[in-house]
C-alpha positions as CSV (number, residue, x, y, z in Angstrom):
1,M,0.0,0.0,0.0
2,D,1.4,3.4,-1.0
3,N,-0.4,6.2,0.9
4,V,1.5,8.9,-1.0
5,N,1.4,7.9,-4.7
6,H,-1.5,5.6,-5.0
7,P,-3.7,5.6,-1.9
8,K,-6.1,2.7,-2.1
9,H,-8.8,4.7,-0.2
10,Y,-9.0,7.2,-3.1
11,E,-9.5,4.5,-5.7
12,G,-12.9,3.4,-4.6
13,N,-14.6,0.5,-6.4
14,C,-13.1,1.3,-9.8
15,S,-9.7,1.8,-11.5
16,I,-10.1,5.6,-11.7
17,E,-8.5,7.5,-8.8
18,C,-10.3,10.4,-7.3
19,I,-7.7,12.9,-8.5
20,D,-8.3,11.8,-12.1
21,A,-12.1,12.1,-11.7
22,M,-11.6,15.6,-10.2
23,R,-9.5,16.6,-13.2
24,F,-12.3,15.5,-15.5
25,A,-15.0,17.2,-13.5
26,L,-13.3,20.4,-12.5
27,G,-10.7,21.0,-15.2
28,D,-7.0,21.6,-14.9
29,E,-7.0,25.1,-13.5
30,A,-9.4,24.4,-10.6
31,L,-7.5,21.2,-9.8
32,A,-4.2,23.0,-9.8
33,Y,-5.7,25.4,-7.1
34,F,-6.9,22.4,-5.2
35,C,-3.5,20.8,-5.3
36,A,-1.9,24.1,-4.0
37,G,-4.3,24.0,-1.1
38,N,-3.7,20.4,-0.3
39,A,0.1,20.9,-0.4
40,F,-0.2,23.7,2.0
41,K,-2.5,21.7,4.3
42,Y,-0.1,18.8,4.5
43,L,2.9,21.1,5.2
44,W,0.9,22.9,7.9
45,R,0.0,19.8,9.8
46,Y,3.1,17.5,9.3
47,K,4.6,18.0,12.7
48,F,1.3,17.1,14.4
49,K,-0.1,14.2,12.4
50,N,1.9,12.0,9.9
51,G,5.4,13.6,9.8
52,Q,7.4,12.6,6.7
53,E,4.4,11.0,5.0
54,D,2.6,14.4,5.1
55,I,5.7,16.1,3.6
56,D,5.8,13.5,0.9
57,K,2.1,14.1,0.2
58,A,2.7,17.8,-0.1
59,K,5.5,17.2,-2.6
60,W,3.2,14.9,-4.6
61,Y,0.5,17.7,-4.8
62,M,3.2,20.3,-5.7
63,V,4.4,18.1,-8.6
64,K,0.8,17.5,-9.7
65,M,0.1,21.3,-9.6
66,S,3.2,21.9,-11.7
67,E,2.2,19.2,-14.2
68,L,-1.3,20.7,-14.6
69,S,0.1,24.2,-15.3
70,Y,2.6,23.0,-17.9
71,D,0.4,20.3,-19.6
72,N,-2.1,22.8,-20.9
73,D,-2.3,26.0,-22.9
74,Y,-5.0,27.9,-21.1
75,N,-5.1,31.6,-20.2
76,R,-1.6,32.8,-19.5
77,D,-2.7,35.0,-16.5
78,S,-4.1,31.8,-14.8
79,D,-0.8,30.1,-15.5
80,K,1.1,32.9,-13.8
81,V,-1.2,32.7,-10.8
82,I,-0.7,29.0,-10.5
83,M,3.0,29.2,-10.8
84,K,3.1,31.9,-8.1
85,L,1.2,29.5,-5.9
86,Y,3.6,26.7,-6.8
87,F,6.6,28.7,-5.8
88,K,5.1,30.0,-2.6
89,V,4.1,26.4,-1.6
90,S,7.6,25.3,-2.7
91,R,9.2,27.8,-0.4
92,L,7.1,26.6,2.5
93,Y,8.2,23.0,1.6
94,L,11.8,24.1,1.7
95,T,11.3,25.8,5.0
96,V,9.6,22.8,6.5
97,T,12.2,20.3,5.3
98,G,15.2,22.5,6.0
99,K,16.5,22.2,2.4
100,G,17.7,25.8,2.2
101,K,16.4,29.3,2.1
102,N,17.3,29.9,-1.6
103,A,16.8,26.5,-3.0
104,V,14.0,25.6,-5.4
105,F,11.8,22.5,-5.6
106,D,12.9,19.6,-7.7
107,G,15.3,21.4,-9.9
108,E,12.9,24.1,-11.0
109,E,14.3,27.6,-11.7
110,E,12.7,30.1,-9.4
111,V,10.7,32.8,-11.1
112,N,10.1,36.3,-9.8
113,D,6.6,36.4,-8.3
114,N,6.3,40.1,-8.1
């Protein structure tokens, strides 16, 4: 059982995972915002609930958020907002994990979010 990458409790009674059904129902932009919120939530609570597993889940959601913003060619303003969220959550991840003040997440180049 892999609670981070393929949680059985989100699969239900079929082969479609909840995140895939959400993508179909909500669209990529809304799902990217959902992923940002979930990443934040897991980083916020990691010390008090599941420790490293919550940090790993936050990372999973950050990667999914990044994939959603790069896989599609929707409104560029929305893309900028999502990428700002991505980097803000990434900075929180780096702070939580102690990986360095000026580092970026998974080899991404940091963009100016001003």
